[in-house]
N, C-alpha and C positions, 0 to 999 in steps of 0.2 A: 591580716588582709589577704594573704595567699590562701588561707583556709576558706575564706568567703568566696574567692574566685573559683576554687576547686568545687565548692558546693554548688555554685551557680552553674558551672559547666555540667556537672553531673545531673542536676535537676533538668536542665534544658535538654540534655541527651535523653534522659528517661522520658520526658514529656513527648519528645519527637518519636521515640520508639513506641510509646503507648498509642499515639495517633495512628502509626502504621498498622498496629494490631487491629485497630477498629476500621481501617480502610477496607472497602469491598468494591470490587470492580466487576462490571457486567460488560462482556465483549460480544458484539454482534458478529457472528461468524459469516465469512464468505465461504460458500460451498457450491459444488456443481450438482447437488442433488443426491450425491452418494458419498462424497468425501470432503473433508475440510480443505480449504484453500491454503496455499503457501503464505499468502498475506496475513492470514489469521495467526499463523505460527509466530510471525514477527510481532504481531499485536500482543500476543501472550507475553512475550519478552518485555515489551514496554509496560504492560500491567504489572509484571513482576518487579519492575523498578519502583513502582509506587508502593508495593507491599500489600499485605492483607490477603483476603480470600479472592480467588478468581473464579467467576462463573461465566460460562459461555451460553449465549442465546442462539439457538439454531432455529431459524424461521423457515418453515417448509422443509422440503427434502425428506429423504427416507430415514428409517431407523439407522441404517448404516452411516448416514451423514452425521447423525447425533452421536453415535458410538465413536466415530472417528474423532469428533471434537473432545469426547471424554478421554480418549487415549493420549491426548497431547500432554506432555510433561508440564506440571504446574497447575493444571486445571482441576478444581475441586468438585465442580458440579456443572451439569449441562441442563439447560431448560429447553425442551423441544416444543416449539409452538407450531403444531401441525395445522395446516390450512388447505382447504380445497379451492380457496378463492384468493390466491396470491395476487396482491395489488401493489407490488413494488414497495416504495418508501412508505406509503400509507399503512400497509400491512405491518411492516417492521416497526414503525413508530407505535402502532397500537399494541404490538407484542411487548415492546420495551416498557410502555406504561403499565401494562398488566404485570410484568415481571417485577417492576419496582414497587408496585402497590402490594404485592405479596411479600416481598422482602427487600427493603430499601437498600440502595447502593450509593456509595459516595462518588463513584466514577462510572461513566458509561462511555464506551469507546468502540471504534471500529477502524479497520484499515481505511486509508484514504483512497478507496476504490470507487468505482462508479456507484456501487451500492451504498457504501458508507457516506459518500458526499451527498447522496439523495436522502438517506434515512436519518442521519444524526442531526442535521439542522431542523428537520421536521419534529423530531422528538424533543430537542432542546427548546423549541418554541412552546411546546406544551408545558414545559417546566419554567417558562419565562427565564431561561438561561442562555448565556452566550457561549457557543461552542468555540473551542480552540482548534483550528484546522491545521493539518499537515505537520504534526509534532515530530521533531527529529531528535529530541532529547528530553528526558524527564529528570528534573533537578530536585523534585520534591513532590509532596502530595498536591500542592497548589501552584507549582512553578514549572513552566514548560518552555522549550525553545522551539521556534518555528521560523522558516525562512521568509524573507520579504524581498520585493523588487527582483524577482527572477533569481533568487538565491544570492544576491549581492550584499544582503544585510541579514543578520539574524536577530530576531526579537525575543527577548525574555519576557514571557507573559505570566503574570500572577493572577490567578482566577479565584474569585471569592464566592462563587456560586455554591449553594448548598450541595447541589449535584453537578459535578463537572463533566461536560460532554467534550469528547476529543475525537479527532481523526488522526491516525498514525501513519506516517510515511513508512511503508514496509522496508524500503531499502536502507533505512537508517538504523534498523535493529536486526540483530541476529535472529535466526529462526529457532524457536523452541523445538525440542525433539518431538516428532510426530507420534512417537510411541513411548510407552513407559509410564504413562499416566493412568489413573484409576478413578476418574471422575464419574460420579453416579449420574444417571439420566432420569430426569423427571419431566412430566408433561406440564405445560402451562397453558391455561385456557385464556382466551382473549376475544373481544368482539370488536368489529370494525364499524365505522360510521357508514351507514348505507348510502349516504349522500356523497361519499368520497369518490374521486375519479376512478374510472375503471381501467385496469391494466389490460391491454389488448394482446400484445405479444412482444417477444424480444428476439431480435434477429442477430445471430452470431454465426460466424463462419467456422467450420470445423477444420482442424489442421492436426497433423501428426507431429508438428513441431512443438517445442516447449512454449509455454505461455510467455509472452513478451516481457511482462513485468517481473518474472522470476527466473528467466533464462540465464544461464551462466555465460553464454556467448550470444552477442547480438550483432548482426550485420545490417547496417542501415544505409539507405540510399537517399540522395537528394535530387535537386533539380538537374544536376549534371547527368543523371541517368537518361534524360531526354524523353523517355516514354515508359509506359508500364511494362511493355514487352521486355525491355532490357533488365527489369527486376528479376527475370528468371535466372540470370547469372548469379545474382546475390542469393537466390533461393538454393541454387546448387551448392554454393560455397557454404551456406548455413547448414544444409543437410549433412555435408561432409564433416562439419565441426560440431554437429549436434546442437545447433543454436537456433535462434529465432530471427525473423526478418523485421526490421523497423524502417522508419522513413522520417524525413524532415517535414515540417509543415508545408514547405514550398512544393514538395512532391505530392503531398496529399491534396493540396489546393489545386494543383495542376491536373488532378484526376488520375495520376499514375497508379496509386494504390488506395485501398479504403482507409477511412479515418482511424480505424482501430489499430493501425500500425504506426500512428504518429507518436513520436518521441519528442518531449519538450514541455514547456510551461503549460500549454493548453492540451497536451496529450498525456502520455504515460511517462512516469519517472522511473528510470532503470539504473541499476548499478551492477552490471555483470562483471565477471572476471576479465572478459575481453569484449571491447566495443570497437567495431570497425566502421568508420564513417567514410562512405564512398560517394564522392561527388557532392559533399555537403560543405558549404562555405563556413558554417559555424556561427550563425546568428545567435545572439544572447538568448533568444527564446528557446532555441534547440539545446544550447549548452546547459541551461538550467535543468534539463531533463536527463542528462547523461554524464555530467562532469564528475560524479562520484564513482564512475567506473574504475575498476582496479587498474586496467591497462587499456589505453586508448590508442588506436592506430588510425591514421588519416591518410586517405588517398585523394589527391586533388591536383589538377594541373596548374592552379594558381598558387604560387609559392607564398603569396601575401595573405592567403585565406586565414581568417581568425581561428579556424579549427586547429591549425598547427600550434597555436599558443597554448592549448590545453592537452595536446596529444603527447604520448610518450614516444611514439614512433611515427614518422611521417614520410610519405613517398610522394614526391612531386612528379606527376606524369599523367598520361592519358589512362583513365580508368578502364577503357575498353581494351587496353593492352595489359594493364596490371592485374585486373581481376581474373581473367582467364589463365594467366601465367601462375598466379597465386593458387588458383583452384587446382591446376594441374599438378602442383607440387605438394598439395595437402594429402 
């Protein structure tokens, strides 16, 4: 009987390893037109947990952008879908379909960025598949973990689609090395539906600070900042620490800062080494976007504020006294 169990285990293990060898993943790259984005490095790590070959699809961008995708450790090939008529998610969806038609993939994924949230559901619909969003753990080729209810519950999802579509939460996976890979770059041709919506423009603010989603230090302000002018003190502190500036939804809704700085369930999810929450009460919507930070520091005059329940260090006091003093000592 023991020999039978030994044989069963060996067979099951071999079958699982065989399936991994046949797995193949297509990653839709985030890039700025010339270089691969940090979120894609985390997506490559997630794809590596599935096993099999990893191909990156670079839609638009320069040859430098495609080459930087090929340089990422673990990437075997890059498909460069050049276009003079970039149309957002519609263009990416068309490129995904063309890439899959040329060489079928078992998994198609992207970081859970604005681009990924736009493109992956569109492409999945074309395959009559159900995407699994915001994956934070890969437990197998068809089993994934994702948060629910603002991160208060984790769902284990088993997906039986022939082609599995996923968006990956970048903060849940380590970044693959941006250099050291030797992925070849090939062109992929695709056509778009002439009747599709027309992409007009994208408005982004330029900043010398690190990107909020990937910064190692984030200084965020809430309604307690009272107005947008007072955010300048946070900007000064962030610049000294080499970090990014964020905000709570309350601060964004009040018009203190633009929406792109919002951290939380309906904003950006961050997990920096240091997160400083200034004048933020700690609503569950905000906590879901920053509670995985390595070290959390809270400054608030209300000692009963929920933010203190998740913070590693807390200072009860007036932020207009505390922040300038902290900035002077950095």
